[in-house]
C-alpha positions as CSV (number, residue, x, y, z in Angstrom):
1,M,-0.1,0.1,-0.1
2,E,2.8,2.1,0.7
3,N,4.4,1.9,-2.6
4,L,1.0,2.8,-4.3
5,L,0.9,5.8,-2.3
6,T,4.5,6.8,-3.2
7,Y,3.6,6.2,-7.0
8,I,0.8,8.2,-6.9
9,I,2.5,11.4,-5.4
10,Q,5.4,10.9,-7.7
11,V,2.9,10.9,-10.7
12,N,1.1,13.9,-9.4
13,L,4.4,15.9,-8.8
14,L,5.4,15.4,-12.3
15,L,2.6,16.1,-14.1
16,S,2.3,19.2,-11.9
17,I,5.8,20.1,-13.0
18,I,4.6,19.3,-16.9
19,Y,1.8,21.5,-16.5
20,L,3.8,24.4,-15.3
21,G,6.1,23.9,-18.0
22,Y,3.1,24.3,-20.4
23,V,2.0,27.6,-18.5
24,G,5.7,28.8,-18.7
25,L,6.8,28.2,-22.1
26,L,4.0,26.8,-24.5
27,K,0.8,28.5,-23.3
28,G,1.3,31.5,-25.8
29,L,1.8,29.3,-29.0
30,T,-0.8,28.7,-31.3
31,F,1.3,25.5,-32.7
32,Y,-1.5,23.1,-31.3
33,S,0.1,20.1,-32.3
34,L,2.9,20.6,-30.5
35,N,1.3,21.3,-27.4
36,R,-0.7,18.0,-27.9
37,G,2.6,16.0,-28.4
38,Y,4.0,17.8,-25.2
39,F,0.8,16.7,-23.0
40,L,0.9,13.3,-24.8
41,I,4.9,12.6,-24.3
42,G,4.8,14.0,-21.0
43,G,1.8,12.1,-19.4
44,L,3.6,9.2,-20.5
45,F,6.6,10.1,-19.1
46,A,5.0,10.9,-16.0
47,F,3.3,7.4,-15.7
48,I,6.3,5.5,-16.6
49,Y,9.1,7.2,-14.8
50,P,8.6,6.3,-11.2
51,F,9.0,2.8,-12.0
52,W,12.8,3.8,-13.4
53,I,13.4,5.3,-10.2
């Protein structure tokens, strides 16, 4: 149970960092395919990365 809670916390932290990166860098751009790709790759990274640690 402790491992599941750690995983959820790590995923939430990574997703918030990805969102802050979007707000800081990509929000004003009109390249919607770039924004979409950023969120797809970032979301996959956030769910897979905690298994690598």
